[in-house]
N, C-alpha and C positions, 0 to 999 in steps of 0.2 A: 784091540782096546787101550783107551788112556786115561788120567785118573780124572777129563774133566765130562769122560760121556757118563751122561743120564741110563738107565737102566729104560729102554724102550720098553714101552708095551705093544704087543702088535693088533692090528687093529683091522677088521672086515668095513671098508667104507666105498665111493665110490669119488669121481673127480671133483665134483660140485660140493660135494659134503668137505672133502679135505682142502680146497682153496677157500671155502667159508666160513672153517675151523681159523686159518690163521687171518683172516680177513678179521674175523669177530674178537680174537683175542688181540690183537693187535691195532682196534682202534678203539674210537668214541663214540662215532657217530659208522651207522652202516646207512643207508637211502637208495631204494630199492622201487623197484617197476619190476612184474614179472614178464618177462618173455620166454617163450622156449626154443633153445635148451638150457636156460640159464636160471630158469626160477626159482629150481628145487635151491641154488643160494642163497636168495631172499629168505626163501620161505626155512631155511636151517635158519638164520640167526634173528628171526622172527622168534622161531620158537624157544630158541636161547635165551632171548629178552625177556622171554614171558615165564621162561622157569627161571630166571634173576639168576644164572650162571654168569660167573665172574670174568672179566679179561686180564691181562697178566699184569692190571694196576688195581685190582682187587673191586672193579668198577663195574655195574651192567652198564653195556655200552644202549647209544639208543636208536633206535631204528625206527626209520622215517622212510612208509611207503605214502610216493606221488602218484600223479597219475596222469604223466607220460615219462619216456624217458630225457625229453629235452627237461622237465624240470624238475630231475635226480638230478641231472647233470649239472644244471645251474642251483640247487639248494646245497649241492656238496661242492663246489665252486666256493659259493659263501661260507660255508663250516669251513670251508681250509682257507678262506683268507679272516675268519677272526680265533686263527690258530689249533684249531682242530684238527685230532687225527680223524682222516672218515674214509671210506671206500664205499665203493659201489658195484655191482654186479651186471650184465648185461649181454645183448648177441645183436648180431641181424641190423636191421632197420633201426633196432633200438641204441645199437652203436652209434649209427651213423649219425642219429639225430642228437647225440653227445658231441658231435666236432664242432661246434663253433667256441662251445667253453671250453675243451678240449686246448683250443687253439692258445687260451688264453692263461687256464692253470700251468700250462705246458712255460708260457713266456714270461709270467710271472716267477719260473721257477719256483714250485709249489709241491713240496712232496706226496705222492699218492699213489696207490694202484690199485688200477681199474681189475677187475677180473672178467675174463671174454669166454665165455662155451661156444665156438664160432659156429658160426650156420652163414648158408649162403644169403647171398643179396638175392631179396628175389628182383629178376631179368622178364628174362620171355614170360618164366612162371614163377610160383614160389614155391621152395622146399624148405624143409623145416631140420634139413640136414646140414652134414658139414663141408665147405671148405671154406678156404681164411677169406676171402674178396671183405670180411669185415672186416677181420683186421688189417689187412691191408691198405683198404679206403683212409687211415688215420695215419699213415706215416709222416705224412706232411705236417703231420700239427704242432712236433717237440716231442712226443711222449717216448723215450726207453719202448721197446718192443723186446718180450720175453718169453720163449715159447717153449713149454714143457711137452714131453713124449707121454706119458704115462700116467699114474693116478699118485705113485710115491712122488715123482717131480713134479707133482702139481700141487703137493703138497710143502714139498722143499721148498720149490722156486717161486712158491706165493712167499715164503719167509725172506728168502734171499732178497726178492724185487722189494719187500718194504723197507729191510735195512739199507739197501743198495740206495732207493731213492730218498731216504732221510738224510745219508750220506754226502748225494752228489747235489741233491736239492731236484733231479731230474722228476718229473712224475714216472710210472709205469704202465703200462696196456702188459700184464701178464696173460697170454690166451692158449686154452687148450682146444683139441677139436671135441665138438660140440657130437652127443649122442657117444660115440666112438671112446674119449675119453671121460666125458663128463659123467656119464652114464655107465661105466665100466666097472662093475664090482672088481674087490684086489683086496688082498691080502698084502698090509705096508706097516715098514717101521712109524708108529704115531711120534709123533712129535711134544712132550712135553712141555708143561710152565714153566720151566725153569731152563728148558732151553733155548724156548722163544723168547724168554726176559733175556738172555745171555745174546742174546743176536741184535738186540734192540737198545742201540746205544743211547740215555737217557740225558745226556749232553746235548746232542743231536736235536731229540724231541723238544728239550727245555728250547735251543735254538730258535725250532719252525715257532715256537709259544711268543717267542721275543719279535719275531716279521710280522706278526699277528697288528691288524688295523684296529687302531686303537685310539679314543678320545685324547686318553690319557699323554699319548706319544705323536701329534699326527702325522701324517704321511699322504705324499701324492701317488694314487696306484692306477693304473691302467687310464692314463690321462689320452686326450688327442694330442699327436705327435704330427707335424708337419713332415716338410722331405728334408730340411737342415736339420733333424735329429733323427730319423725313423733306421732311417736305411744303417746309421751307426751301434742304435738299439740292437738291430735284430744279429750283428756280426758281433756283438759284448758278450755273447753266452757259448761261443766260439769252444772257448778251453775248457769250460763242465763237461760239454759233448765229448772232447777229447779225451778227458778224463776215465769218460764213464767206464768202458773196457777193465781199464786196469783194477777200476775202484771195484766192480763185479768180481775179479780175480780174488780178491781182498777179501771178500765179503765170503767169497765159496770156500777159499780155504777156510776163513773161520769156522764155517757149520762143517767142512767136513774135522775138525779140531775138537767140536763139538760131538757128532753123531757118525763121524768115519764113513760117511757116504759122500765123494767124489763127485764134483761136478766143473765143467768147464763150461767158457763160454760158445765155443765151437769145440767139441770132440769129434774124433778120429777112433773106429773101431774096425780093425780084419787085419788081413794080411799086411805084416810090416811093412816088406818090400810091393802094395801092391802097385798095378801098372792100372785097374780101372775102378772108377771111384765115382760112387753115388752121393751128391749134395741134397739132403731135404730137409723139414724141419716138422716137426709134430709127432704124432701116433706114429705115423707109416718110416719114422726113424726103427722102429722095434721091429716092422718086418721084414726091412731091407738088413738091419743087423743077423737075426735067423739066418737068412740066407743066404747073407756074405759067408759066414758061417758054415754053415752048412756046405757050401761051394765051395770052401778053402779047404773043409779037414775033409770032406770026401773025393772030391772031385780035384785036387790038385790044383785049382785055381788060385790067382793073384789080383783077387777085387776087396772091396772095402766100403766104408758108409762114413761120410764126413759130415754130422746131427750138426745144426743147427742153431742154437739157444736162444741167444743174441743176436737177434736179428738188426735191433736201431736203438744206438749208432750201431755202425757193422764192424765187430773186431781185427780190421786189416791185420795186423801183425799176428796174434790168433788164428787166420786160416790160412798163412804162411806157416806158422811153425807147427802146424795142426796134419797139414795137407802131407802125404806122404812123397818125398826127392822123387821116387821113381816112377810117381803117376805119369800115366801117356796120357789117358781119356777121362775125361770129366761129364757125368751125366747127373744137370743142373734141373731140378724137379719140383716145380710151384703147384699150391693146392687151389689154383684160381686161374679165373682168366677174365685178362683185359683187352676187348677187341681194339685192334688196331695199333698196341702197343708192336714194339720192335722182340718186343720179349717181356715173360711175367715178373716180378717185382726181385726175385732172390737170382734169378738171372740177369736183372737188371742192374743189381746191385755187386756181383762176381767180376761180372764180364771184363769189368773196366778195372780192375785190379790185376787179371790175367795177364790183357794190352801192360797193363804199364809194368808189368813184371821184366822180368828175363826168364820165365817159363817158357817152356815149350808145351804146349797142352792142346791137343787137338776138345773141343766142349760141344756137348752136344747137349738139347734141355727141352721141357715137354711139360705138360698136366696132366694131370693124376686126377682122381677120389676127389671133382667136382660134386655139389649135392652128394657126398658118402657115397662113390661109385666106385665099386670095389676094387681094390691094390692086392693084388694077392702076392706070393711068391713066386708063383711062374711068371707075372709082370715082372719081377726083379731081375730076375735072371736072364728074361728079354731082352731088359735092357744093357746089362753086362754082356749081353750076345753081343746086340748093338754097337757098345765102345768096342769089341773086337775088331769091328769092320773097316776097310781101309776108308770105305764111302758107304757110313751111317745114312738112313732117310733123312735126317734133319741135322746140316752141320751149321751151328750158329756162327760159328767163332774158331778158326784156325790158327792160331798165334804159329801154330809152327810153320808155314806157308808164307809168313809175314816174315818172317827173323829170319 
């Protein structure tokens, strides 16, 4: 511990309360509409506002309940344009209804964080349980996408996302697994108001205020653009997205200084000279990590986990820095299905990087945990066993055969 570390109280709470607490403490408005399994995030902030609990600026945030998720997103968009700090919470079809506003919020470079308790999007049937189909449906909007694996991460990354959004001006989708994490009750190190405030740069808050739409300083925003300018405008944001992974690393380092809890955008766990590695996001990372540790310690295996936290913009350099140089085979696992696609989102993000690199890797990929289907240590072991085969069941990419 260092001189800057505060005395953290230990609290018992679930993932929804952990995310809602940070959103409430770091915002002035929370715009809500209930949807399972994200409803309790809105319920918590509504209760705290009723009890006059204050945020880090000694104010009581305003909580507004709308009549649909589309209305919540529109209200949030309007609030952000006035220079307010605002947040919302949703899942599944509720998130899909927010997509039109998300495109505008991101294109206008407006900092905010949406907290998503992931739930499968209704297809041939409806399910209230978890997969990543809702979060992945938004990946073209321009929102940065940050994934938490457990309750402690949900609290910590919620704050990291808030700080990084203010600095980068890119809005964040902070998502975690519905019911598996959102309703998991765990003992965590709770952040104090002093730590939260230390993470939020008030100069960046003032800068956000100064960009507000106001009649005192008239400005044109969201105008109709024709072919002569629209293309250039879309390309103009590229430097901000390229800079975001480095900003995230800096914010995570600041968080470590304050709390002694370290995070990386992409983090490797397991044998230092692992030959077989699983890549995954969300709560499954804890299952893979525990299984890999057991196999390494008890059976002399050389396996590991690559946990993806920052999915978009994908931190290319961090991926290669964390991947063991000894790796021979990679299993990329997605928690959603996209019918007709050549592969699911995480595979599509990583496979081109491997092809462009000089690495010689065999890659297999697959789906798991759709609508909270069980994902057990026995399944993790079966995946590692499949990676050892000369000809696994599914070879989606084998760079070693083409280089």
